[in-house]
C-alpha positions as CSV (number, residue, x, y, z in Angstrom):
1,M,9.4,-2.1,3.7
2,L,11.4,-5.1,2.5
3,D,14.7,-5.7,4.5
4,A,16.7,-6.0,1.3
5,A,15.2,-2.5,0.1
6,R,15.9,-1.1,3.4
7,E,19.4,-2.3,3.5
8,R,20.0,-1.0,-0.1
9,L,18.6,2.5,0.8
10,N,20.9,2.7,3.9
11,T,24.0,1.6,2.4
12,A,23.9,3.0,-1.0
13,T,22.6,6.2,-0.1
14,P,25.4,9.0,0.5
15,D,25.3,10.6,4.0
16,N,24.6,14.1,2.3
17,A,21.7,13.1,0.2
18,R,18.3,14.2,1.2
19,V,15.6,11.5,1.9
20,L,12.0,12.1,2.0
21,D,9.6,9.4,3.6
22,V,5.9,9.7,2.5
23,G,3.3,8.1,4.7
24,G,5.8,6.9,7.1
25,W,3.8,7.5,10.4
26,A,3.0,3.9,11.4
27,S,6.9,2.9,10.9
28,P,9.1,5.6,10.2
29,L,12.4,5.4,8.0
30,P,15.3,6.7,10.5
31,R,17.3,7.5,7.3
32,A,14.8,10.1,6.1
33,D,15.6,13.7,6.7
34,D,12.0,14.8,6.2
35,V,8.5,13.0,6.8
36,L,5.3,13.9,5.1
37,D,2.2,12.4,6.6
38,L,-1.6,13.0,7.6
39,L,-0.8,12.2,11.2
40,P,1.4,14.1,13.8
41,Y,5.0,13.3,14.9
42,A,4.2,12.9,18.3
43,T,2.3,9.6,17.7
44,R,4.7,8.2,15.3
45,G,5.8,4.5,15.1
46,L,2.5,2.7,15.9
47,Y,4.5,-0.5,14.5
48,G,7.7,0.5,15.6
49,S,10.7,1.9,13.5
50,Q,12.0,0.7,10.3
51,D,15.3,0.1,12.0
52,A,17.2,0.7,15.2
53,A,19.2,3.7,13.7
54,P,18.8,7.1,15.1
55,E,16.0,9.3,13.5
56,R,17.4,12.1,11.2
57,F,14.2,13.7,10.8
58,T,12.8,15.8,13.6
59,E,9.6,17.3,14.7
60,A,10.6,20.6,12.6
61,T,11.0,18.2,9.5
62,W,7.9,16.3,10.0
63,V,5.2,17.9,7.8
64,Q,1.6,17.0,8.8
65,R,-0.8,17.2,5.9
66,D,-3.3,15.2,3.5
67,I,-0.9,14.1,0.7
68,C,-3.9,13.8,-1.5
69,D,-5.4,17.2,-1.2
70,H,-4.4,18.4,-4.9
71,E,-2.2,20.8,-3.5
72,P,1.7,20.7,-4.3
73,W,3.6,19.4,-1.4
74,P,5.6,22.0,0.4
75,Y,8.9,21.1,-1.5
76,A,10.6,22.5,-4.5
77,D,11.2,20.5,-7.6
78,D,13.8,17.9,-7.0
79,A,14.3,18.9,-3.4
80,F,15.2,15.4,-2.5
81,D,17.5,12.9,-4.0
82,I,15.3,9.8,-2.8
83,A,11.7,9.8,-1.8
84,V,10.2,6.6,-0.2
85,C,6.7,5.5,-0.1
86,S,6.1,2.2,1.3
87,H,2.7,0.8,2.0
88,T,0.8,3.9,1.6
89,L,-0.4,4.1,-1.9
90,E,-2.9,1.3,-1.4
91,D,-4.4,3.3,1.5
92,V,-4.9,6.8,0.1
93,R,-7.8,8.0,-2.1
94,D,-5.3,9.1,-4.9
95,P,-2.2,7.3,-5.5
96,V,-1.8,8.6,-9.0
97,W,-1.7,12.1,-7.5
98,V,0.8,11.0,-4.8
99,C,3.1,9.3,-7.6
100,R,3.0,12.5,-9.5
101,E,4.2,14.6,-6.6
102,L,6.7,12.0,-5.6
103,S,8.3,12.4,-9.2
104,R,8.1,16.4,-8.8
105,V,9.7,16.6,-5.5
106,A,12.5,13.6,-5.8
107,K,15.0,12.8,-8.4
108,S,14.6,9.1,-7.5
109,G,12.9,6.8,-5.0
110,Y,11.3,3.7,-4.0
111,V,7.7,2.3,-3.7
112,E,6.2,-0.8,-2.2
113,V,2.7,-1.8,-2.4
114,P,0.9,-5.3,-1.7
115,A,0.7,-7.7,-4.6
116,P,-2.8,-8.6,-6.0
117,A,-2.8,-11.8,-4.3
118,Q,-2.9,-10.2,-0.9
119,E,-5.8,-8.2,-1.8
120,L,-7.7,-11.2,-3.2
121,T,-7.1,-14.1,-0.6
122,W,-9.6,-14.9,1.9
123,G,-8.4,-14.4,5.7
124,V,-5.3,-12.2,5.2
125,H,-6.6,-9.8,7.6
126,G,-9.7,-11.3,9.1
127,P,-12.8,-13.2,8.2
128,W,-13.1,-11.4,4.8
129,V,-11.0,-11.1,1.5
130,G,-7.7,-9.1,1.5
131,W,-7.0,-6.1,3.7
132,S,-10.0,-4.2,5.1
133,H,-8.6,-0.7,4.9
134,H,-7.1,-0.9,1.4
135,H,-8.9,0.9,-1.3
136,W,-6.9,-0.4,-4.4
137,I,-5.6,-3.4,-6.0
138,C,-2.2,-2.6,-7.2
139,E,-0.6,-4.2,-10.2
140,A,2.9,-4.0,-12.0
141,E,2.7,-2.4,-15.4
142,E,3.4,-5.1,-18.1
143,E,6.1,-2.8,-19.5
144,G,8.3,-0.4,-17.7
145,S,8.4,0.2,-14.0
146,G,5.0,1.7,-13.5
147,L,1.9,0.8,-11.4
148,R,-1.6,0.4,-12.3
149,F,-4.4,1.0,-9.5
150,T,-7.9,-0.6,-9.8
151,F,-10.4,0.4,-7.0
152,K,-11.2,-2.7,-5.0
153,P,-14.8,-3.9,-6.1
154,H,-17.2,-4.7,-3.2
155,L,-17.9,-8.2,-4.5
156,L,-14.7,-9.9,-3.6
157,G,-16.3,-11.9,-0.9
158,A,-18.9,-13.4,-3.4
159,S,-18.6,-16.9,-4.6
160,G,-16.0,-17.6,-7.0
161,R,-14.3,-14.2,-6.5
162,H,-11.6,-14.8,-4.2
163,L,-8.6,-16.9,-3.7
164,P,-8.6,-19.5,-1.0
165,P,-6.7,-18.9,2.5
166,S,-3.8,-21.3,1.5
167,T,-2.9,-19.2,-1.6
168,L,-0.1,-17.2,0.5
169,D,1.4,-20.6,2.2
170,G,4.9,-20.6,1.7
171,V,4.9,-17.2,-0.5
172,T,8.1,-15.3,0.5
173,E,7.9,-11.5,1.4
174,E,9.2,-10.4,-1.7
175,D,6.5,-12.1,-3.7
176,R,3.9,-10.7,-1.4
177,V,4.5,-7.2,-2.6
178,I,5.4,-5.1,-5.7
179,S,8.6,-3.1,-5.3
180,R,9.8,-0.5,-7.6
181,W,13.0,1.7,-7.7
182,W,12.5,4.6,-10.0
183,Q,14.6,7.4,-11.7
184,G,13.1,10.7,-12.8
185,V,9.5,9.5,-12.8
186,I,7.2,6.6,-11.3
187,C,4.6,6.4,-13.7
188,A,1.0,5.5,-12.4
189,H,-2.5,5.4,-13.8
190,E,-6.0,4.3,-12.5
191,Q,-7.7,1.5,-14.4
192,V,-11.2,2.2,-14.9
193,L,-13.3,-0.7,-15.8
194,I,-16.6,-0.1,-17.8
195,G,-19.3,-2.5,-17.4
196,A,-19.5,-6.0,-15.6
197,Q,-17.9,-7.9,-18.5
198,D,-14.7,-5.6,-18.2
199,L,-14.7,-6.2,-14.5
200,D,-15.3,-10.0,-14.5
201,G,-12.6,-10.6,-17.2
202,W,-10.1,-8.7,-15.3
203,L,-10.9,-10.2,-12.0
204,A,-10.9,-13.6,-13.5
205,S,-7.4,-13.2,-15.0
206,L,-5.9,-12.1,-11.8
207,L,-7.7,-15.3,-9.9
208,D,-6.4,-17.7,-12.7
209,A,-2.8,-16.3,-12.4
210,H,-3.0,-17.6,-8.8
211,G,-4.4,-20.8,-9.5
212,G,-8.2,-19.8,-9.7
213,P,-10.7,-19.1,-7.3
214,G,-11.3,-21.1,-4.0
215,P,-14.4,-22.7,-2.2
216,D,-16.5,-20.3,-0.3
217,P,-15.7,-20.1,3.3
218,P,-18.0,-21.8,6.0
219,P,-20.9,-19.6,7.0
220,T,-19.7,-19.1,10.4
221,A,-16.5,-17.5,9.0
222,R,-18.6,-15.1,6.8
223,R,-20.9,-13.8,9.6
224,P,-20.0,-10.2,10.8
225,R,-18.9,-10.3,14.3
226,W,-21.4,-7.7,15.7
227,P,-21.8,-7.3,19.3
228,Q,-24.8,-8.9,20.5
229,R,-27.9,-7.0,21.5
230,P,-29.2,-7.5,24.9
231,R,-32.7,-9.3,24.9
232,R,-35.7,-7.5,26.1
233,P,-37.2,-8.8,29.0
234,Q,-40.4,-10.8,28.4
235,R,-43.6,-9.6,29.9
């Protein structure tokens, strides 16, 4: 979560406001009164806490469940004043459903996802394109404050289908993400591309917006790093 967004949340949120953190297991938001995540309370904080404040949530207000199971979350409509969902939507199988439930259980909120350049740049996370565990390329809607999700095509590693490693050099943290404060509803939909022509046109427009595709990485960088099998003894 961006420092500026966390600071705004902490300073502008009344003490009596109820806050929900959705998907906060890896780095929980201490200001949250409740947390909803697939993983358990006892193992929280893989990447530490969002800040040094004491946690307001407890094991009793930590709900462990699949947030994409298409069953309403265990909260009433408008149960929370603010719902935060930071760097989770790109990981889950149905971000549109999650946004729908965010809008139902909270009066307002904040979402943050990686910008397209992160998912299209070679070497962001390893010797491949983008983040290996992300399912979606997220875009800001051209109008309003909504989000559009396109399932990541498997061909991003092919020639001419990705951005060079230098793309993110000097890019600020704010420009590496898409952030949205919302009131009432956070709109989201999936973009479904029918046929190679639609896919190629969409991908080309994203690449061109960031300077165009880069050269292919050297073959050694593209080779999977599988463990070496032991050689059989010669007879």
